[in-house]
C-alpha positions in Angstrom: 74.4 70.8 65.0 73.7 74.5 64.0 70.6 76.0 65.8 68.2 78.3 64.2 65.7 80.3 65.5 61.8 80.3 64.3 60.4 83.4 65.0 61.1 86.5 67.3 60.2 85.0 70.9 62.9 82.7 71.9 61.9 79.2 69.7 65.4 77.4 68.5 65.5 75.0 66.7 68.0 72.4 64.8 68.8 73.4 61.4 67.5 70.3 60.0 64.4 68.7 61.8 62.7 65.1 61.2 59.4 64.7 59.6 57.6 61.7 61.1 54.5 61.4 58.7 55.8 58.7 56.9 56.6 56.4 59.6 52.8 56.1 60.0 51.3 56.9 56.4 51.2 58.1 52.9 54.1 56.6 51.4 53.5 52.5 51.6 51.2 50.2 53.1 50.4 49.9 56.7 52.2 46.4 56.7 55.2 47.5 55.5 55.8 50.0 58.1 58.2 49.2 61.2 57.4 50.9 64.2 60.5 49.7 65.8 63.0 51.0 63.3 60.7 54.2 63.1 61.4 54.8 67.0 64.8 53.7 66.6 65.0 56.7 64.1 63.8 59.0 66.1 66.3 58.4 69.1 68.9 58.3 66.9 68.0 61.5 65.7 68.3 62.8 69.3 71.5 61.6 69.2 72.5 63.3 66.4 71.3 66.8 67.5 68.0 66.9 65.8 65.7 68.7 67.9 62.8 69.3 66.0 60.2 66.6 65.8 57.2 67.0 63.4 54.0 65.1 63.4 50.2 65.6 63.3 47.1 64.3 64.3 46.1 63.3 60.9 49.1 61.5 60.3 47.9 58.0 60.8 45.5 59.2 61.8 46.4 59.6 65.7 48.8 56.7 65.5 52.3 58.9 64.8 51.4 61.1 67.6 51.6 58.0 69.8 54.7 56.4 68.4 56.5 59.7 68.7 55.4 59.9 72.1 57.1 56.3 72.6 60.2 57.6 71.0 60.7 60.7 73.2 59.7 59.3 76.1 62.7 60.1 78.9 64.2 62.6 76.0 61.1 65.2 76.4 63.9 68.0 77.2 66.2 67.3 74.1 63.2 67.7 71.5 60.8 70.6 70.2 57.8 68.8 69.4 55.6 70.4 66.7 52.3 68.9 65.7 49.0 70.0 63.7 45.4 70.2 63.9 42.4 70.7 61.9 41.3 67.7 59.9 38.1 65.9 60.8 38.6 61.8 60.5 36.0 59.3 60.1 36.1 56.2 62.5 37.3 54.4 59.5 40.6 57.1 59.4 39.4 58.7 56.3 39.7 62.4 55.9 36.1 63.8 55.8 36.4 68.0 56.2 38.0 70.5 57.9 37.2 71.6 61.3 39.4 74.6 62.8 36.6 75.8 65.2 37.6 76.9 68.5 35.8 73.8 70.2 37.9 71.5 67.8 41.0 73.6 68.7 40.7 72.8 71.9 39.9 69.1 71.6 42.5 68.4 69.4 44.9 69.9 71.5 43.9 67.8 74.4 44.3 64.4 72.2 47.6 65.5 70.8 49.1 66.1 74.3 47.4 63.0 75.4 48.9 60.7 72.5 52.4 62.4 72.7 52.4 61.7 76.5 53.4 65.2 77.3 52.4 68.4 79.3 52.9 71.0 76.9 53.1 71.1 72.6 56.3 73.4 71.7 55.0 74.3 68.5 51.4 74.1 67.5 50.2 74.4 63.9 46.7 74.6 62.3 47.5 72.1 59.7 45.2 73.6 56.7 43.4 77.0 56.6 39.6 76.2 57.1 37.3 78.4 55.1 34.4 78.2 57.5 36.1 79.6 60.2 37.7 83.2 60.2 41.5 82.8 60.7 41.4 85.3 63.9 38.9 83.1 65.8 41.3 79.9 65.3 44.5 81.7 66.1 42.6 83.4 69.0 41.7 79.6 70.3 45.2 78.8 69.9 46.3 81.8 71.8 44.4 81.0 74.8 46.3 77.3 74.9 49.7 79.3 75.1 48.1 81.4 77.8 46.8 78.2 79.5 50.7 76.4 79.1 49.4 73.7 76.9 51.4 75.2 73.8 54.3 77.1 73.7 54.7 79.0 70.1 51.9 78.8 67.3 52.7 78.1 63.3 50.0 77.9 59.9 50.7 75.4 57.4 50.0 76.3 53.5 48.5 79.8 54.1 48.9 82.4 51.9 49.9 86.2 52.6 46.4 87.7 53.5 46.3 85.0 55.9 49.3 84.7 57.8 49.1 88.8 58.3 45.7 88.6 59.9 46.9 85.6 61.9 50.0 87.7 63.0 47.9 90.5 64.1 46.2 88.2 66.6 49.3 86.5 68.3 52.7 86.0 67.2 53.4 83.2 64.7 56.8 81.3 64.8 56.7 79.6 61.9 54.8 78.8 58.7 55.2 75.3 57.0 54.8 75.1 53.3 56.6 73.2 50.6 59.5 74.6 49.6 62.4 72.6 47.5 64.4 73.0 44.3 61.4 72.0 42.6 59.0 74.1 44.4 59.8 77.5 44.7 56.8 79.4 44.7 56.9 80.4 48.2 59.7 82.9 47.2 57.4 84.9 45.2 55.6 86.4 48.2 54.9 84.2 51.3 58.6 84.1 52.0 59.2 87.9 51.9 55.9 88.2 54.0 57.2 85.9 56.6 60.5 88.1 56.9 58.7 90.8 57.2 56.5 89.5 60.0 59.3 87.5 61.6 58.4 84.2 61.0 60.2 81.4 60.3 59.6 79.0 57.3 59.5 75.3 57.8 59.8 73.7 54.2 58.1 70.2 54.2 59.1 67.8 51.4 62.2 69.4 50.8 63.4 66.3 48.8 60.3 66.2 46.7 58.7 63.3 48.1 61.7 61.1 47.3 62.3 62.5 43.8 65.1 64.6 44.8 66.6 62.0 46.2 66.4 59.7 43.7 64.9 57.2 45.3 61.1 58.0 43.9 59.0 55.5 42.0 57.1 56.2 38.9 53.3 56.4 40.1 52.2 53.6 37.6 54.3 51.1 39.1 53.0 52.0 42.6 51.1 49.0 43.7 50.0 50.0 47.2 46.8 51.9 47.3 47.9 53.8 50.0 51.1 55.2 48.7 49.6 58.8 48.1 51.8 59.4 45.5 49.9 57.5 43.0 48.0 60.6 42.5 50.6 63.2 42.2 51.0 64.5 38.5 55.0 65.0 38.9 54.9 61.4 39.4 52.8 60.3 36.7 53.6 59.4 32.7 55.8 61.8 30.8 56.0 64.6 33.6 57.8 61.8 35.8 60.5 61.2 32.9 60.9 65.0 32.3 61.4 65.4 36.2 63.9 62.5 36.0 66.1 64.6 33.6 66.4 67.3 36.6 67.3 64.9 39.1 69.8 63.5 37.1 71.4 66.7 36.8 71.0 67.1 40.3 72.9 64.0 41.0 75.7 64.9 38.7 76.3 68.1 40.8 76.3 66.4 43.6 78.8 63.8 42.5 80.9 66.4 41.4 81.0 67.9 45.0 80.9 64.6 46.9 77.7 64.5 48.4 74.1 63.1 47.7 71.8 64.5 45.6 69.9 64.4 48.7 72.1 66.5 50.7 72.8 69.1 47.9 69.2 69.9 47.8 69.0 70.1 51.5 71.9 72.3 51.6 70.5 74.7 48.8 67.5 75.2 51.2 69.7 76.1 54.4 71.7 78.4 52.1 68.7 80.2 51.3 68.4 81.9 55.0 69.1 81.2 58.5 65.0 81.4 59.1 64.8 78.3 57.0 64.4 74.9 58.7 63.4 71.9 56.7 62.0 69.0 57.8 62.6 65.9 55.5 60.7 62.5 56.3 62.3 59.2 56.5 61.8 55.9 58.3 65.4 54.9 58.4 68.5 55.3 60.0 70.7 55.3 57.0 68.7 58.1 55.3 68.3 60.1 58.8 72.2 60.2 59.1 72.4 61.0 55.3 69.9 63.7 55.6 71.3 65.4 59.0 75.0 65.5 57.5 73.7 68.4 55.0 73.7 70.7 57.9 77.4 70.5 57.9 77.2 71.4 53.7 78.7 74.6 52.9 77.4 75.8 49.2 79.7 78.6 47.5 77.6 81.6 45.9 78.5 80.1 42.6 77.1 76.6 43.4 73.8 78.1 44.4 73.6 80.0 41.4 74.0 76.7 39.2 71.4 75.1 41.5 69.1 78.1 40.8 69.7 78.0 37.0 69.2 74.2 36.9 65.9 74.7 39.0 64.1 77.6 38.3 60.5 78.3 39.5 58.2 76.3 37.3 60.8 73.6 36.4 59.2 70.8 37.7 56.6 69.2 35.2 53.2 68.9 36.5 51.4 70.0 39.6 52.4 69.2 43.2 49.1 68.0 44.2 45.8 66.5 42.7 43.0 68.7 42.5 41.7 67.9 45.4 44.8 68.6 47.8 45.2 71.9 45.8 42.0 73.2 46.8 43.1 73.0 50.7 46.0 75.4 49.8 45.0 78.7 50.7 46.6 81.6 48.4 
C-alpha cells in the first residue's frame, strides 16, 4: 500500500489506517461483539499493508487496547500503534470527565503501554482538549514521554487552530485527528490550512459517516441497543435521516458508474484531498476491511472530485454531527 507522511519528523504510515473503536464499543451491544473476528480483522489488516492501528484507553474502556495488544503480538515491527488519553472513567466504565493534567498524561501512558504489551507508543494523542489544563502543560508532559522513549510522536484530536498553534510551539505535532468526510467538511475552512502551514498531518476519523456513507447505517429510531451511540446523533434521526439518505443514494449512483462501492468512493475522495491525509475507517469484519483498504488504489479524476464536491458541499448533511453533550467537548 502507498505510504504517507504524518508531520515533518519521519512518521510514515499506510494511506489507509484502521480505526478499532467499534471492535469494543459504541456501535452495538457488548454481546454482539466478536473478539476473535476482531483479532482476525486486525491481522488481515497487517497482511494487506495497513500499518496505522488506532485505539484509545476510553474504548471499552481499556478493553480495546488489550484486544489490539493481543492482535499485534508477534507483529510489532509491522504496525504504527496510535492511542489516546484524556477522559476519566468511573469503575463502571462511564465517562465522567476530562483529565489532561501532567500526572494523568504519565499515568495513562503507563496504563496504555501495559495493556498494549509494548514498550513505546508510536503516536500518542490527547483525545479531547481539557479546558482546566493549559495545552502547553499537557503537551509539555507528552514531550517528556518522547524524551524518555515511551512515545515516538505526538498528536491532538478535535482541537481548533489556536490550540493547534500553541501546542506546536511546545513540541512538534505529527497528526491532528478530526472528523472529515463527504458529509463533514468543516475542517477545510481553517483547520486543514493550519495543519499544512504547521506541517501536521490530518487523520480523519469517521470518514464514512459512522457507516452512513457506506449505506449501512440504521435509522436512530430503529436502533434497539442502548449502547449504540448512533441513537443520539441528530443525523440519524427523523427527517434528517431521510434527507441524508438522498445524499447517500447519489453517492451510490456515482460509485456504481465507476465500478466501486460507495464506501470506496468516499475514501478515495478523501485520499485525493492531499498526501497528508490518512483516513482511519473502522470495521469489525474482514470483508469490510478488504473493501476499505482497496480504496487506496482508486484514482479519481479532477472531474470526478468536482462532482463529489458539488454533490456534498460543506453543510450538505442534515443535522449536527454530535449531540449537545459531545459537541461541548470539541475545541473550535
